C-alpha positions in Angstrom: -3.5 -0.9 31.3 -3.3 1.4 28.3 -6.3 0.8 25.9 -5.9 1.6 22.1 -8.5 1.6 19.6 -7.7 1.3 15.9 -10.3 2.2 13.2 -10.9 -0.9 11.1 -13.4 0.9 8.6 -11.1 0.4 5.6 -11.2 -3.6 5.8 -13.6 -4.6 3.3 -14.9 -8.3 2.7 -12.1 -8.6 0.3 -9.3 -6.4 1.6 -6.8 -4.6 -0.6 -4.7 -1.5 -0.2 -5.3 0.3 3.0 -7.6 -2.4 4.1 -4.8 -5.0 4.0 -2.5 -2.6 5.8 -5.0 -2.2 8.6 -6.0 -5.8 8.6 -2.3 -6.9 9.1 -1.5 -4.1 11.5 -4.4 -5.2 13.7 -3.2 -8.9 13.4 0.4 -8.0 14.6 -0.8 -5.7 17.2 -3.2 -8.4 18.8 -0.3 -10.9 18.9 1.9 -8.4 20.9 -0.8 -7.3 23.5 0.5 -9.5 26.4 4.0 -8.9 26.0 3.7 -5.0 25.3 0.9 -4.9 28.1 -1.6 -2.8 26.4 -5.2 -3.9 25.2 -6.7 -3.4 21.7 -10.1 -2.3 20.4 -11.5 -2.0 16.9 -13.9 0.5 15.7 -15.8 0.1 12.6 -18.2 2.0 10.4 -20.5 0.8 7.6 -20.2 2.2 4.1 -23.0 4.4 3.1 -24.6 2.0 0.9 -24.8 -0.7 4.0 -25.9 2.1 6.1 -28.8 2.8 4.0 -29.6 -0.8 3.8 -29.5 -1.2 7.3 -26.7 -3.5 7.2 -24.4 -3.0 10.1 -22.5 -6.3 9.9 -18.8 -6.6 10.4 -16.6 -8.1 7.4 -16.0 -11.8 8.3 -12.3 -10.9 9.0 -13.0 -8.7 11.7 -15.4 -11.1 13.8 -12.5 -12.7 15.7 -11.6 -9.7 17.6 -13.5 -9.3 21.1 -13.3 -5.7 21.7 -15.3 -4.4 18.6 -17.4 -1.1 18.5 -19.8 -0.7 15.3 -20.4 3.1 15.0 -24.0 3.2 13.5 -23.1 6.1 11.1 -21.5 5.8 7.6 -18.0 7.5 7.2 -19.4 10.4 4.9 -22.0 11.4 7.4 -19.6 11.5 10.3 -17.0 13.5 8.2 -19.9 16.2 8.2 -20.6 16.1 11.7 -17.0 16.5 12.6 -17.1 20.0 10.9 -19.6 21.2 14.0 -17.7 21.9 17.0 -19.2 20.3 20.3 -21.7 17.9 18.1 -23.9 16.3 20.8 -24.1 13.3 18.5 -20.3 12.9 18.3 -20.2 12.9 22.1 -22.8 10.1 22.3 -20.8 8.0 19.7 -17.4 8.4 21.5 -19.1 6.9 24.5 -19.7 3.8 22.4 -16.1 2.9 22.4 -15.4 3.6 26.2 -13.0 6.5 25.9 -10.1 4.7 25.1 -6.4 6.2 26.0 -5.7 6.6 22.2 -7.7 6.5 18.9 -5.9 5.6 15.7 -7.5 6.7 12.5 -6.3 4.8 9.6 -7.3 6.3 6.4 -6.4 10.2 6.5 -8.8 11.0 9.2 -9.4 10.6 12.8 -12.4 10.7 14.9 -12.1 14.0 17.0 -12.4 12.3 20.5 -12.5 14.7 23.2 -10.9 12.4 26.0 -8.6 10.5 23.9 -5.3 11.0 22.3 -5.6 10.9 18.6 -3.1 9.4 15.9 -3.9 9.8 12.0 -2.2 7.9 9.2 -1.5 9.6 6.2 0.0 7.3 3.6 0.9 9.6 1.0 0.3 13.2 -0.5 -0.2 12.1 -4.1 -3.2 14.5 -3.9 -1.2 17.4 -3.3 2.3 16.5 -4.8 0.6 15.2 -8.1 -3.0 15.9 -8.3 -3.0 14.7 -11.8 -2.0 11.2 -11.0 -5.3 10.9 -8.8 -8.9 10.8 -9.0 -11.4 13.8 -8.3 -12.5 12.0 -5.3 -8.8 11.7 -3.8 -8.1 15.2 -4.7 -10.6 16.3 -2.0 -8.7 14.6 0.8 -6.6 17.8 1.4 -9.4 19.6 3.0 -10.4 16.5 5.3 -6.4 15.9 6.3 -6.0 19.7 7.2 -9.1 19.7 9.2 -8.4 16.5 11.1 -4.9 17.8 11.8 -6.4 20.4 14.0 -7.3 17.8 16.4 -4.7 15.0 15.8 -1.8 14.5 18.2 0.4 12.5 16.0 0.7 11.6 12.3 1.8 8.0 11.4 3.1 7.4 7.7 4.7 4.7 6.0 8.2 6.0 4.6 10.6 8.6 5.2 9.6 10.3 1.5 6.1 10.5 2.9 7.3 12.2 6.1 9.1 14.8 4.1 6.0 15.5 1.9 3.8 15.9 5.1 6.2 18.3 6.7 6.7 20.3 3.7 3.2 20.4 2.2 1.1 20.2 5.4 3.3 22.2 7.7 3.5 19.4 10.3 6.5 19.5 12.9 8.8 16.8 11.9 8.5 15.4 15.5 4.9 15.0 15.2 5.3 12.6 12.3 6.3 8.9 12.8 7.4 6.5 10.1 6.0 2.8 10.4 7.2 1.0 7.2 5.0 -1.7 5.7 5.7 -5.5 5.2 5.0 -7.8 2.4 1.8 -9.9 2.5 4.1 -13.0 1.5 6.6 -14.8 3.6 9.4 -16.8 2.0 10.0 -20.3 3.2 13.2 -22.0 4.0 13.7 -22.9 0.5 13.0 -19.4 -1.0 9.6 -20.6 -2.2 6.0 -19.6 -1.3 3.7 -22.0 0.6 0.5 -22.3 -1.3 1.6 -21.0 -4.5 -0.7 -21.7 -7.4 0.0 -22.1 -11.1 -1.1 -19.5 -13.6 -1.0 -20.3 -17.3 1.5 -18.0 -18.8 2.5 -20.1 -21.8 6.0 -21.0 -22.7 7.7 -17.7 -23.1 9.8 -16.0 -20.2 8.4 -12.9 -19.0 8.9 -9.3 -17.7 6.2 -8.8 -14.9 4.3 -5.8 -13.6 1.9 -6.0 -10.5 -0.4 -3.1 -9.6 -3.5 -1.2 -10.5 -3.4 0.0 -14.1 -3.6 3.9 -13.5 -1.5 7.0 -14.7 0.8 7.1 -11.6 2.3 3.5 -12.4 3.7 4.8 -15.8 2.5 1.6 -17.5 2.7 3.2 -20.8 6.4 3.9 -20.5 7.0 0.5 -19.7 5.1 -0.7 -22.7 7.3 1.5 -24.7 10.4 0.1 -23.0 9.3 -3.4 -23.8 8.7 -2.6 -27.4 12.4 -1.1 -27.6 13.9 -4.3 -26.2 11.8 -6.5 -28.6 12.9 -4.4 -31.6 16.6 -3.5 -30.5 17.5 -6.6 -28.9 15.1 -9.2 -30.0 14.4 -10.6 -26.6 11.9 -13.8 -26.7 10.1 -12.7 -23.5 6.4 -11.5 -23.1 5.2 -8.7 -20.9 2.7 -9.5 -18.2 0.7 -7.0 -16.5 -1.3 -8.2 -13.5 -3.8 -5.7 -12.0 -7.3 -4.3 -12.1 -8.4 -1.3 -14.3 -7.8 1.7 -12.3 -8.5 5.4 -12.9 -7.9 6.6 -16.5 -6.7 3.0 -17.6 -7.6 3.7 -21.3 -4.2 5.0 -22.4 -2.6 2.0 -21.2 -4.7 -0.4 -23.5 -4.4 2.3 -26.4 -0.5 1.6 -25.9 -1.1 -2.0 -26.2 -3.2 -1.9 -29.3 -0.5 0.3 -30.8 2.2 -2.0 -30.2 3.9 -4.1 -32.7 4.3 -6.7 -30.0 0.9 -6.6 -28.8 0.5 -10.2 -29.1 3.2 -10.7 -26.6 1.6 -8.6 -24.0 -0.7 -10.0 -21.6 -3.2 -8.6 -19.1 -4.4 -10.7 -16.2 -7.0 -8.7 -14.3 -7.8 -10.1 -10.8 -5.5 -12.9 -9.3 -5.5 -14.6 -5.7 -2.7 -13.8 -3.5 -1.2 -17.3 -4.6 -1.4 -16.7 -8.2 0.3 -13.3 -7.9 3.1 -15.1 -6.0 3.4 -17.8 -8.8 3.9 -14.7 -11.3 6.4 -13.0 -9.0 8.4 -16.4 -8.5 8.7 -17.3 -12.1 9.3 -13.7 -13.8 12.8 -13.2 -15.3 12.4 -9.5 -13.8 9.9 -7.4 -12.2 9.3 -3.9 -13.3 7.9 -1.2 -11.4 8.6 2.4 -13.1 6.1 4.1 -10.9 6.1 8.0 -11.0 5.3 8.4 -7.2 4.5 5.8 -4.3 3.9 6.6 -0.7 5.9 3.1 -0.2 5.8 0.8 -3.1 4.7 -2.8 -1.9 5.0 -4.7 -5.1 8.7 -4.1 -4.8 9.0 -5.6 -1.5 6.7 -8.6 -2.5 8.9 -9.4 -5.6 12.1 -9.3 -3.4 10.4 -11.5 -0.6 9.7 -14.1 -3.3 13.0 -14.2 -5.3 12.2 -11.9 -8.4 15.1 -9.4 -9.3 13.4 -5.4 -9.5 14.0 -2.7 -11.9 12.3 0.4 -10.3 12.1 4.2 -10.3 14.6 6.3 -8.5 11.9 8.6 -7.2 10.0 9.1 -3.8 9.8 5.9 -1.5 11.0 3.5 -3.9 14.7 3.9 -3.1 14.0 3.4 0.6 12.1 0.0 0.1 14.5 -1.3 -2.6 17.8 -0.5 -0.8 20.8 -1.4 -3.0 18.8 -4.8 -4.3 17.3 -3.2 -7.3 18.3 -1.5 -10.5 17.2 2.2 -10.1 16.0 4.2 -13.2 14.5 7.5 -14.3 10.9 6.6 -14.7 10.5 9.2 -17.5 13.4 7.6 -19.6 12.0 4.9 -21.7 15.5 3.8 -22.9 17.0 3.9 -19.5 14.1 1.6 -18.3 14.5 -0.6 -21.3 18.5 -0.9 -20.8 18.1 -1.8 -17.0 15.5 -4.5 -18.0 17.7 -5.8 -20.8 20.7 -5.9 -18.1 18.8 -8.3 -16.0 17.4 -10.5 -18.7 20.7 -10.7 -20.1 23.2 -11.4 -17.3 22.3 -14.4 -15.0 25.2 -13.6 -12.6 23.6 -10.1 -12.1 20.1 -11.7 -11.8 21.3 -14.1 -9.1 23.2 -11.3 -7.1 19.9 -9.2 -7.2 17.8 -12.0 -6.0 20.2 -12.7 -2.9 20.4 -9.0 -2.0 16.5 -8.8 -2.4 16.0 -11.6 0.1 18.3 -9.7 2.5 16.4 -6.4 2.0 12.9 -7.9 2.3 14.1 -9.7 5.5 14.3 -6.3 7.0 10.6 -5.7 6.8 7.8 -7.5 8.7 4.3 -6.8 10.2 5.8 -7.4 13.6 8.2 -4.6 12.9 5.4 -2.4 11.7 3.4 -3.0 15.0 6.3 -2.4 17.2 7.0 0.8 15.4 3.2 1.9 15.4 3.4 1.2 19.4 6.6 3.3 19.7 4.6 6.0 18.1 1.7 5.5 20.5 3.9 5.7 23.5 5.7 8.9 22.5 2.1 10.4 23.4 1.3 8.3 26.3 
């Protein structure tokens, strides 16, 4: 039986981002082991901080897996060791997880196994395509990715847009790049609601919703400007609700809020539970996601899953995710963004059509589909 080991290092005690992808992928792969005739192993490395403290414990969400190997070196140190060819330390570590048929590195790197096929996930190339949108740490990913490509047998990515970037910017042959789309963290029930939804106090006004980390790439300043335009030109009664933690270079966003004549109608909610975010999606008049660049764009899929009409950017991967269910705009054009939001708010028939199309579009994505696509990528090598 084929044995696959997946790197679960990105999974944190409270998973988010890449960690959520890995956790959901692992869960879906585990459920397919019998029908698809393979065995699943999990590899995990501690953070540098935990390693220095002697803490090699798994996050609780990974303790239900039976075939788990903890590598007793932090990621940073292992990356340094990988730069030395035929490193004896690496050979001893490789023996710990039993020389699987295939090893899957899930976060822009893959362990340089000598006796296993190697797959690496690259989510997007924002650090090469738009370095001004990412942190200094993320900008260093390029060197690590190029090094790992030297021993990687196959690249997995999450959208056709990211695949095009990988082929163009990293010169990877297209046949060595497989697309395995993501899925929503939510599943609508038969009534189109969300099980376990928790109310959030958002006052009496209807609202335009944004959900994501507050950082330059998400284009929140222009969204605030579009909201100001709608309040002034169309006299909408809505408030703007921004849900997300403060990310890199968040300051201009709050400066834009402070400068807005409608600042008292703009609310920022920092961290919310999954159920609270679901409530925000379900009760918004429209979801605005004018991001300048995305490897996938999960918030768009989440909004559609929960019956919220979407206005999003016509760039990168977002048209793939939204299909014909959303209104697409030039994310650099504030008035175009405002007009699209205004159309959804002011036309209830259009809004309902978008909700219906959104449910249909979202139904095409599932973690089972993601896992099966990933298995197909593995089998292309085996």
